[in-house]
C-alpha positions as CSV (number, residue, x, y, z in Angstrom):
1,M,-18.2,-10.8,-29.2
2,R,-19.3,-14.4,-30.5
3,V,-18.3,-17.5,-28.4
4,A,-18.6,-21.2,-29.0
5,F,-18.8,-24.2,-27.1
6,V,-17.6,-27.6,-28.3
7,G,-16.4,-30.8,-27.1
8,K,-16.6,-34.6,-27.0
9,G,-20.1,-35.4,-26.2
10,G,-21.0,-35.9,-22.6
11,S,-18.0,-33.4,-21.7
12,G,-20.5,-30.8,-20.2
13,K,-20.1,-28.5,-23.0
14,T,-24.2,-27.8,-23.0
15,T,-24.0,-27.1,-19.2
16,L,-21.4,-24.9,-19.4
17,S,-22.7,-23.2,-22.5
18,S,-25.9,-22.3,-20.3
19,L,-23.9,-21.4,-17.4
20,F,-21.5,-18.9,-19.0
21,A,-24.7,-17.5,-20.6
22,R,-26.2,-16.9,-17.5
23,Y,-23.0,-15.3,-16.3
24,V,-22.9,-12.5,-18.9
25,A,-26.2,-12.1,-18.7
26,T,-25.9,-10.2,-15.6
27,R,-24.3,-7.4,-16.8
28,A,-24.3,-7.5,-20.6
29,R,-27.1,-8.7,-23.6
30,V,-26.5,-11.9,-24.6
31,V,-28.5,-14.6,-27.4
32,A,-28.0,-18.2,-27.0
33,I,-27.9,-20.7,-29.4
34,D,-28.6,-24.4,-29.4
35,A,-26.6,-25.8,-32.8
36,D,-25.9,-29.1,-31.1
37,I,-28.1,-32.1,-32.7
38,N,-29.0,-32.9,-28.8
39,Q,-31.5,-30.0,-28.3
40,H,-30.8,-29.7,-24.3
41,L,-29.7,-25.8,-23.8
42,A,-33.7,-24.9,-23.4
43,L,-34.0,-27.8,-20.8
44,V,-30.6,-26.5,-19.0
45,L,-32.0,-23.1,-18.7
46,G,-35.2,-24.0,-17.7
47,A,-36.9,-22.4,-20.8
48,R,-39.7,-23.2,-23.4
49,Q,-38.0,-24.6,-26.7
50,P,-38.2,-21.7,-28.9
51,R,-39.7,-22.0,-32.7
52,P,-36.7,-23.9,-34.7
53,L,-34.8,-22.4,-36.9
54,G,-33.8,-24.8,-39.1
55,G,-37.4,-25.5,-40.0
56,M,-37.5,-21.4,-41.7
57,L,-34.7,-21.5,-43.7
58,T,-36.3,-20.2,-46.9
59,E,-37.8,-17.5,-44.9
60,I,-35.0,-17.0,-43.4
61,K,-32.9,-16.9,-46.8
62,D,-35.8,-14.6,-48.0
63,H,-35.3,-12.0,-45.0
64,L,-31.7,-11.9,-45.5
65,R,-30.9,-11.5,-49.4
66,G,-33.1,-7.8,-49.1
67,D,-32.8,-6.5,-52.4
68,N,-29.1,-7.6,-52.7
69,P,-28.9,-8.0,-57.0
70,R,-26.3,-10.6,-56.1
71,I,-29.0,-12.9,-54.9
72,P,-32.0,-13.2,-57.0
73,S,-33.8,-15.7,-54.9
74,A,-33.6,-18.0,-51.8
75,S,-33.4,-21.0,-54.0
76,V,-29.8,-19.6,-55.3
77,M,-29.1,-18.9,-51.8
78,V,-26.9,-21.2,-49.5
79,K,-25.8,-21.4,-46.1
80,T,-22.5,-19.8,-47.0
81,T,-23.7,-17.3,-48.9
82,P,-22.0,-13.7,-47.6
83,P,-23.9,-10.7,-47.2
84,G,-23.2,-7.8,-49.6
85,K,-24.7,-4.5,-50.9
86,G,-28.3,-4.5,-50.4
87,S,-28.5,-7.5,-48.1
88,R,-30.0,-7.2,-44.9
89,L,-27.7,-7.1,-41.7
90,L,-28.6,-7.9,-38.5
91,T,-27.9,-6.7,-34.8
92,L,-29.0,-8.7,-31.6
93,D,-32.3,-6.6,-31.2
94,D,-33.4,-8.2,-34.7
95,A,-36.9,-9.6,-34.3
96,F,-36.9,-11.9,-37.0
97,F,-35.3,-14.9,-35.5
98,P,-37.7,-16.2,-33.2
99,S,-36.6,-16.7,-29.4
100,V,-38.0,-17.0,-26.2
101,E,-36.5,-14.7,-22.9
102,V,-35.1,-16.7,-20.2
103,E,-32.8,-15.5,-17.2
104,G,-32.1,-12.0,-18.7
105,L,-30.9,-13.7,-22.1
106,R,-32.8,-14.4,-25.5
107,L,-32.5,-18.1,-26.5
108,M,-32.5,-19.1,-30.1
109,A,-32.4,-23.2,-31.6
110,T,-31.8,-24.8,-35.0
111,G,-34.3,-27.4,-33.4
112,P,-34.0,-31.3,-33.4
113,F,-34.7,-33.8,-36.2
114,G,-38.5,-33.7,-37.6
115,E,-40.1,-36.7,-38.7
116,D,-39.5,-36.3,-42.3
117,D,-36.0,-35.8,-42.1
118,L,-35.1,-39.4,-40.5
119,G,-33.3,-41.4,-42.6
120,V,-32.7,-38.9,-45.5
121,A,-31.4,-35.6,-44.2
122,C,-28.2,-34.3,-42.8
123,Y,-28.4,-32.5,-39.6
124,H,-25.9,-29.6,-41.4
125,S,-28.9,-28.2,-43.0
126,K,-30.4,-27.4,-40.0
127,V,-27.2,-25.7,-38.3
128,G,-26.8,-23.6,-41.9
129,A,-29.5,-21.1,-40.2
130,V,-27.3,-20.5,-37.4
131,E,-24.4,-19.9,-40.1
132,L,-26.5,-17.5,-41.7
133,Y,-27.6,-15.5,-38.9
134,L,-24.0,-15.5,-38.0
135,N,-23.0,-14.3,-41.4
136,H,-25.0,-11.3,-41.8
137,L,-24.9,-10.2,-37.7
138,V,-23.2,-7.1,-36.7
139,D,-22.4,-7.5,-33.2
140,G,-21.1,-4.8,-31.2
141,P,-19.6,-3.8,-28.0
142,G,-21.3,-5.1,-24.9
143,E,-23.4,-7.9,-27.0
144,Y,-22.5,-11.6,-27.2
145,V,-23.6,-14.5,-29.0
146,V,-22.9,-18.0,-27.2
147,V,-23.4,-21.1,-29.4
148,D,-23.8,-24.6,-28.3
149,M,-22.4,-26.4,-30.7
150,T,-22.4,-30.1,-32.3
151,A,-20.1,-32.8,-30.4
152,G,-16.7,-33.6,-31.3
153,A,-14.8,-33.0,-34.5
154,D,-18.0,-32.8,-36.4
155,S,-18.3,-28.7,-35.8
156,F,-16.1,-29.0,-38.8
157,A,-18.2,-30.2,-40.9
158,S,-19.4,-26.7,-41.7
159,G,-17.6,-23.1,-41.9
160,M,-19.5,-22.0,-38.9
161,F,-16.6,-23.2,-36.8
162,T,-14.7,-19.9,-38.4
163,K,-17.5,-17.4,-37.1
164,F,-16.5,-17.0,-33.9
165,D,-14.0,-15.0,-31.6
166,V,-13.2,-17.5,-29.6
167,T,-13.9,-21.4,-29.1
168,F,-13.9,-22.8,-25.8
169,L,-13.0,-26.5,-26.1
170,V,-14.5,-28.2,-23.2
171,V,-12.5,-31.5,-21.8
172,E,-12.7,-33.8,-19.2
173,P,-9.9,-35.4,-17.7
174,T,-9.6,-38.4,-19.7
175,R,-7.6,-39.6,-22.3
176,Q,-10.9,-39.5,-24.6
177,G,-11.2,-36.3,-23.5
178,V,-7.8,-35.2,-24.6
179,S,-8.1,-37.1,-27.9
180,V,-10.6,-34.4,-29.0
181,Y,-8.7,-31.8,-27.7
182,R,-5.8,-32.6,-30.1
183,Q,-8.4,-33.7,-33.1
184,Y,-9.6,-30.2,-32.8
185,Q,-6.6,-28.2,-32.4
186,E,-5.2,-29.7,-35.4
187,Y,-8.0,-28.7,-37.5
188,A,-8.2,-25.2,-35.9
189,A,-4.7,-24.4,-36.3
190,E,-5.3,-25.0,-40.0
191,F,-7.7,-21.7,-40.4
192,D,-6.3,-19.3,-37.6
193,V,-9.2,-20.3,-35.1
194,T,-8.7,-19.3,-31.3
195,V,-8.8,-22.3,-28.8
196,A,-9.3,-21.7,-25.5
197,V,-9.6,-25.4,-23.0
198,V,-11.6,-25.0,-20.3
199,G,-11.6,-28.0,-18.1
200,N,-14.2,-30.0,-16.6
201,K,-15.9,-32.1,-14.3
202,V,-12.6,-31.8,-12.0
203,Q,-12.4,-33.7,-8.7
204,T,-9.1,-33.9,-7.6
205,A,-5.4,-32.6,-8.2
206,D,-4.4,-35.4,-10.0
207,D,-7.1,-34.2,-12.7
208,R,-5.5,-31.1,-12.8
209,A,-2.3,-32.2,-13.0
210,F,-3.1,-34.4,-16.2
211,L,-5.0,-31.9,-17.6
212,R,-2.1,-29.5,-17.3
213,D,0.6,-32.1,-18.8
214,Q,-1.6,-33.2,-21.5
215,V,-3.2,-29.7,-22.8
216,G,-0.1,-27.7,-21.5
217,P,-0.7,-23.7,-21.7
218,D,-4.0,-24.4,-24.1
219,L,-5.7,-25.0,-20.5
220,L,-7.4,-21.8,-19.7
221,T,-9.1,-22.6,-16.4
222,C,-10.8,-25.6,-15.0
223,L,-14.1,-25.8,-13.7
224,D,-14.6,-28.5,-10.6
225,H,-17.8,-31.2,-10.2
226,S,-20.1,-29.0,-8.7
227,P,-23.2,-30.3,-6.8
228,A,-25.0,-27.3,-7.0
229,V,-24.9,-27.8,-11.4
230,R,-26.0,-31.8,-10.6
231,A,-28.8,-30.6,-9.1
232,M,-29.8,-28.3,-11.8
233,E,-29.4,-31.3,-14.2
234,Q,-31.9,-33.4,-12.1
235,G,-34.3,-30.1,-12.4
236,R,-33.8,-28.4,-9.0
237,A,-34.0,-24.9,-8.2
238,F,-30.7,-23.4,-9.3
239,T,-29.5,-19.6,-9.6
240,L,-25.6,-18.7,-9.9
241,D,-25.5,-17.7,-6.4
242,D,-25.7,-21.6,-5.8
243,L,-22.4,-22.3,-7.7
244,E,-19.1,-22.8,-6.2
245,P,-16.9,-19.6,-5.4
246,G,-14.2,-21.7,-7.4
247,N,-16.7,-22.0,-10.2
248,L,-17.7,-18.5,-10.5
249,A,-14.0,-17.5,-10.7
250,G,-13.7,-19.8,-13.6
251,L,-16.9,-18.3,-15.6
252,Q,-15.0,-14.6,-14.8
253,T,-11.7,-15.9,-16.4
254,L,-13.7,-17.3,-19.5
255,L,-15.1,-14.0,-19.8
256,D,-11.9,-11.9,-19.5
257,R,-10.7,-14.2,-22.1
258,V,-13.4,-13.3,-24.4
259,D,-13.1,-9.7,-23.7
260,A,-9.7,-9.4,-24.2
261,A,-10.1,-11.0,-28.0
262,E,-9.3,-9.1,-30.9
263,K,-13.1,-8.5,-33.1
264,D,-11.1,-8.9,-36.7
265,W,-13.6,-8.1,-39.0
266,A,-11.6,-8.5,-41.9
267,K,-10.7,-12.1,-41.1
268,F,-14.2,-12.8,-40.7
269,G,-15.0,-11.4,-43.9
270,R,-12.1,-13.3,-45.7
271,Q,-13.2,-16.5,-44.2
272,A,-16.7,-16.4,-45.1
273,H,-15.7,-15.8,-48.9
274,E,-13.3,-18.3,-48.5
275,F,-15.4,-21.1,-47.2
276,H,-18.2,-20.0,-49.5
277,L,-16.3,-20.4,-52.5
278,R,-15.1,-24.2,-50.9
279,N,-18.7,-25.2,-50.9
280,A,-19.8,-23.5,-54.1
281,R,-17.1,-25.6,-55.9
282,A,-17.5,-28.5,-53.9
283,W,-21.5,-28.9,-54.2
284,A,-23.7,-26.0,-54.4
285,D,-22.8,-24.6,-57.9
286,K,-24.1,-28.1,-59.1
287,A,-27.1,-28.1,-56.6
288,T,-28.3,-24.6,-57.8
289,G,-27.2,-24.3,-61.1
290,H,-25.4,-21.1,-60.7
291,D,-22.2,-19.9,-60.0
292,L,-22.1,-18.8,-56.8
293,A,-18.7,-17.3,-56.7
294,D,-20.6,-14.5,-58.3
295,Q,-22.5,-13.9,-54.9
296,I,-19.4,-12.1,-53.2
297,D,-19.7,-8.8,-53.1
298,P,-15.8,-7.6,-53.2
299,D,-16.7,-4.2,-52.2
300,F,-18.6,-4.7,-49.3
301,I,-17.0,-4.4,-45.9
302,F,-17.8,-6.4,-43.2
303,G,-18.4,-4.7,-39.2
304,S,-20.7,-1.7,-37.8
305,V,-19.4,0.6,-41.1
306,A,-21.5,-1.8,-43.1
307,L,-24.7,-0.8,-41.1
308,T,-24.3,2.7,-42.4
C-alpha cells in the first residue's frame, strides 16, 4: 500500500510520516521517501541522508525503460511516462534506488536543491524521480511505501498525488490548517483521491471540538501534543515506547485505515495514462520533440500480473 502525508507547512506531517513509518516497520516491510522540499525526514528518523534521487534522473530513466520499444532513450522519457511491455518493474527489494536502513525500514530521499538549481530549477523536477518510482513499483501484501510530500496544495503541481492508496492530510486545530484542508479536498474530489484527516498538536477538548466541527466525518483521528515527540524533535533519544498510549492508538487507527483500503490497480493505470497525456499536451511533447502519447501501451496491465 502507498501512503502520502500532506498538510500545511509546520503542521507536523514530516513528524507524523516518521512516526507512522516507524510504527508500521515493527510489523511489516516499509520504504519511507522524503519528497518534501525541506528534507527533514532523515533528521527526524535519526538517519544519515541517502544519496538524492533527484540527482540521478537520467540513470533512473535508463534503468526503468528497460527494453520498452516505446521509449528509445532516456531523453524522451518524462516523469509521467508509464510502464509498458519491456519496462523494468520494481519491487520493494529493488536495490537500484539508493537508500539507508534505519528503524527497521528503508529511507529514500529526493534531495534538496543543489547550488546549480538555485534560481533556475523547479523542485518538481526532483520529485519526478519519486513519481517514476511509484509508476513502476508493484507493491504487494504486507508492503508499505510512506511518502512525506511537499507542503500545502503544492502537492497538486504534479500527478504524483494520484499514486497513493490513502492520503493522510495533517491538520492543526487552526483556521489556517482547516483552510488547507478545504483546498485539498476540493482538488482531490475531482480525481477520486482518498483523503483522511489527521488532527495534530491537539491540546484541549476545544481543539478536538473545533476539528470535528470544521472537518466533520473526514476527521479520522487526532494526535495530542506530545512531550516525547518534542524531545525527539530536539534530538533526544526516542523510541515508540516513549509515545503516549493515546498517540500510539492513533497510529494504529491510521494503519487500520490503510489496511482497509482497496488496492485498485485499474484506477491507478487509468490515472497514470491520464496525467501522462495531460503533461504531454501541456509541455512534454514540445520539450522532447516527440508525440508522447505513443508511450502508452494499451495492452499493459498494472499490478502483480505485470511481474509475470
